[in-house]
C-alpha positions as CSV (number, residue, x, y, z in Angstrom):
1,M,297.5,91.2,197.7
2,D,297.8,89.9,201.1
3,E,299.3,86.7,202.9
4,V,296.8,84.7,204.8
5,R,299.3,81.5,204.9
6,P,302.8,80.9,203.3
7,W,300.4,79.2,200.8
8,L,297.5,81.4,200.2
9,Y,297.6,84.7,199.3
10,V,294.0,86.6,199.0
11,G,293.6,89.5,196.3
12,R,291.8,91.7,193.9
13,Y,291.5,91.6,190.4
14,R,294.3,94.3,189.6
15,D,296.6,91.7,191.3
16,T,296.2,88.8,188.8
17,L,297.7,91.7,186.1
18,D,300.6,92.4,187.9
19,T,303.3,89.7,186.4
20,Y,305.8,91.1,189.0
21,Y,304.2,91.3,191.5
22,L,302.8,87.7,191.0
23,E,306.5,86.8,190.7
24,A,307.6,88.6,193.5
25,K,305.3,86.8,195.8
26,S,306.1,83.2,194.4
27,I,302.5,83.0,192.8
28,H,302.0,79.4,190.9
29,A,298.3,78.8,190.8
30,M,294.9,81.6,191.0
31,L,291.7,81.1,191.5
32,Q,289.9,84.2,189.6
33,L,286.2,85.0,190.7
34,A,285.9,88.3,188.7
35,E,287.2,87.9,185.2
36,S,289.9,85.1,183.9
37,V,293.4,86.3,183.1
38,E,296.1,84.0,181.7
39,Q,299.5,84.2,183.0
40,P,302.7,82.4,182.1
41,G,303.6,79.6,184.0
42,I,300.5,80.3,186.5
43,A,297.9,77.3,187.1
44,S,294.4,79.3,187.1
45,L,290.8,78.4,187.4
46,Y,288.4,80.9,186.7
47,L,284.7,80.4,188.6
48,P,282.0,83.2,187.6
49,V,281.0,83.5,191.0
50,R,278.5,86.7,191.2
51,D,279.4,89.1,193.9
52,L,276.2,89.8,196.3
53,A,274.9,86.5,195.7
54,P,274.6,83.1,197.0
55,I,277.4,81.1,196.1
56,S,276.3,77.6,194.7
57,S,277.7,74.0,196.5
58,D,279.1,73.3,193.0
59,M,281.1,76.6,192.5
60,L,282.1,76.1,196.2
61,R,283.6,72.7,195.7
62,Q,285.0,73.4,192.7
63,G,287.1,76.3,194.1
64,I,288.2,74.7,197.5
65,D,289.2,71.5,195.4
66,F,291.7,73.7,192.9
67,I,293.0,75.2,196.0
68,R,293.4,72.1,197.7
69,E,295.1,70.5,194.8
70,Q,297.2,73.5,194.1
71,K,298.4,73.1,197.6
72,K,299.3,69.6,197.5
73,L,301.7,70.4,194.5
74,G,303.3,72.6,196.5
75,N,302.3,75.9,194.5
76,T,301.5,79.2,196.3
77,I,297.8,80.3,195.6
78,L,296.4,83.5,194.8
79,V,292.3,83.8,195.1
80,A,291.2,87.1,193.7
81,C,287.9,88.6,193.2
82,G,286.8,92.1,192.1
83,A,287.8,94.2,195.4
84,G,289.6,91.2,197.2
85,V,286.6,91.9,200.1
86,N,283.9,89.2,199.8
87,R,283.7,86.5,197.3
88,S,287.9,85.9,198.2
89,S,287.4,85.7,201.4
90,I,285.1,83.3,201.3
91,Y,287.4,80.8,199.8
92,C,290.3,81.7,201.8
93,V,287.7,80.5,205.0
94,A,286.8,77.5,203.3
95,A,290.7,76.4,202.4
96,L,291.9,77.4,206.1
97,K,288.9,75.2,207.1
98,E,289.7,72.5,205.0
99,E,293.5,72.5,205.2
100,E,293.8,73.3,209.1
101,G,290.1,72.1,210.7
102,L,289.2,75.4,211.9
103,S,285.4,76.6,212.6
104,L,284.1,78.7,209.9
105,L,284.2,81.8,212.4
106,D,288.0,81.1,213.3
107,A,289.2,80.7,209.5
108,Y,287.6,83.9,209.2
109,K,289.4,85.4,211.9
110,E,292.4,84.2,210.6
111,V,291.6,86.1,206.9
112,K,290.5,88.9,208.6
113,R,293.5,89.2,210.7
114,N,295.7,89.1,207.7
115,H,293.6,90.8,205.6
116,P,291.8,93.5,207.2
117,E,289.6,94.5,204.0
118,A,287.9,91.1,204.5
119,L,284.5,91.3,204.7
120,P,282.3,88.3,203.1
121,H,278.9,89.6,202.1
122,E,275.6,87.9,204.0
123,P,274.3,85.9,200.7
124,A,278.1,84.3,200.2
125,W,278.4,83.0,204.1
126,E,275.2,82.0,204.5
127,S,276.0,79.5,201.2
128,L,279.6,78.8,203.1
129,C,277.4,78.0,206.5
130,D,275.0,75.9,204.6
131,Y,277.8,74.3,202.6
132,Y,279.1,73.0,205.8
133,N,276.2,72.7,207.8
134,E,277.7,75.0,210.4
135,P,275.4,77.9,211.1
136,V,277.4,81.0,212.0
137,P,275.0,84.0,212.5
138,Y,276.3,87.0,210.2
139,L,276.1,89.1,213.3
140,D,279.1,87.2,214.8
141,V,281.0,88.4,211.2
142,M,280.0,91.9,211.2
143,R,281.2,92.0,214.7
144,L,284.5,90.3,213.6
145,A,284.6,93.1,211.2
146,G,284.2,95.9,213.7
147,Q,280.7,96.9,211.8
């Protein structure tokens, strides 16, 4: 689990299971994209987003709205997918875009700087670009990722 912002963490499924670690990081909300895990005192939303596949506009909106609402409530949010590479990175990029007004590429740079494992897969990245009507060639993402 890595801190992207004091209010936003990105991680993997196993992070959602570690109650001591969640408490140590003051996590009070989780957007879960791999499996649903209930933790006492932690608000959660599970979205069955498939890995290596496009993400529907509805699924993007639900996750982004959850993150923004939890931030508004003063909660620290963990966004977690299976490995903490693709899906969780996409939602963190979207959260930074909406909360800080960053471009998609600048938001990805921030997520990548704080979470070196971040590497959205092409179908998910294209879904995000379509959602915001902000075309960013996937090759630019790969360059930033050092691929």
